[in-house]
N, C-alpha and C positions, 0 to 999 in steps of 0.2 A: 504494500500500500504506500502510496506517495502522499504525504501531507502537503496541504497548500492553504495557509490561513487566509480566509477571506469571507467566511460565512459564520453564522451562529453555530454553536457546538452541538454535535449530534454524536451518537455512538454507532459504531458498526456492529451489526448483529448477525450472528449465525443462528438460524432458527430451525427448530424441528418442524417437520411436517407431520403427516399422518403416519409415516414410517421412517422415522429419523435414522434408525439403525441401517437403513439402506443407503445412506449417503456416506461417501468417503470424500472429504474435502481436503485435499492436499496434493502435493506434487508426486509423481511416480518416483522421483528421486528425492534426496534430502532437500529441504527448503534452504536455499542459500541465495545470497545476493552477490553480484559481481562488484568489484571496486567502483566501476562506473555507475552502477545502480545506487550504491551507497552514497557516492558523491552527488548524485542527482536527487537525493532525498528519499529514496525508497526505504521502507521499513518492513520487516517481517512481522506478521501478526501471529504466525505459528511456526515454530522451529522444527516441527516433525517429531519432537520428542516429549514435550511437556505442554500443559495447558496453563502455564504460569501467567500468561498475559490475558487470561479469560476469567470471567466471573458470571454468576447467575444474573439474569435480567432483574433489576431492582435489588440486587444483593451486594454483599461485600466480598464473598468468596464463591468458589465453585462447589456446590453441594449436590447437584443433579447428576444423573448417571452418564456424564460425558467422560470419555477416556480416549487414549491414543492407542490405535491398533495398526501395526505395520506402517507407522509414520503418517497415519490419517486420523482426523477427528471423527469420532463416532459416538452415538448415543446408544446405550443398552436399553432393551425393552421394546415395547411394541409401538412406540411413537405417541402421538397425541400431545395435548398441552401438558400432560402429566410428565413427559420426558424433560420438560423445562426448556428454557431458552438461554443461550449464553451470549455475552457481549464482551467486547474488548475492554480491558480495564482503562486503557487510555482513550481519551476522546479525540476525534479527528474532525476537522472542519471540511473544507472543500478537498475532495480526494479522488484518486483513481484507484479502483480496486481490481486486482488481477488474481484469479485463483484457478486451480485445476480441480476437477471433480469427476466422479463417476458414480453411477447408481447400480445397486444390486437389482435383481428381478423384482418388479413391483415397487421399487423404491419411490418415496415421496418425501421431499424436504424443500428447503429454499434458503435463500440468503436475503434477509431483510436489511435495509440500510436507512439511514436518516431517522432512526427511531429515537424516541424521547423516553428516558427513564424517569419515572415519577410513580410513586405508590398509587396514584389515582388510576393508573393503567395497569391492569393485572396481566395483560399479555401485550407484547410489542407490536403485533400486526395491526393494531388499531391506530398506530402512530406513524408507521413507515411502510413504504412499498416493498414488495417481495419479488425477487427474481426466482421464478418457479423452477424447481428441479424435480422432475417426475418422469418415471418410465411410463410414457403414454400407453403403450400396448400392454405392458406387464401389469400396470395398475388396473386397467380396465378388465383384463382377464381374471385377475385376483378378486376384483370387486364387482364382477358382472351381477346384474345387468346394468349397473350404473355406468354411464358414459361420461367422459370428460367433455366439458364445453370448450370451445376454442380459447376462452379467456383463462382456462385452468391448466393449459398444456405447457410442456417444457419450453422454457425460454421466454415466456410472457412476463410482463410486469403485471403480476397477478391481479386480475379483474380490472385492469386499467388500460394497458397498451399491449397490442399484439405485435410481435416482431414481423418484419418483412420476411416471408417464407423463403425468398430467394437468397437472403443473407444469413439465414440461420443454418449454420453448418455444424451438425452434431454427429459425433461418432455413435455407433450402436451401443445399447445398454451393456454395461460391463467394461467398456473401454474409456480411456481418459479423454476429457474435454477441457478446454480452457475458455 
């Protein structure tokens, strides 16, 4: 993530979806920055080893079932709001977020951003948009006969903006995407 101070403060949020255990949000190799990236202001949010830079949404520490598996951030359990939401401890203003991810069969999760932490908000998705991460076909097969609407599918700004399908280049479920 590259910081750029020019807006009011928000937190970057990594959120569970209906099946958070299906999300693996990390690089296929160890998370590192080149000297040029460091000089340009990029910062790692996840080192591939610990969740030291993360905490519960509206909390002071990380208490929910989030852990590191094979260099990836994962949540144990069956997903839902009960899996909890994690945010970076540090606040960022205007930023560029770059991450690698893949989904397990039927996986459903997302990356929320520009969320506001305040005890008034029990869940972060009422305060910030979500980049939807979901295995479209696998989720529908697992949850049939429920069908996903276009505004719920992979790569959408959930319930807000649909991506241009010609520019949405996604590898098949189980492979790495950026």
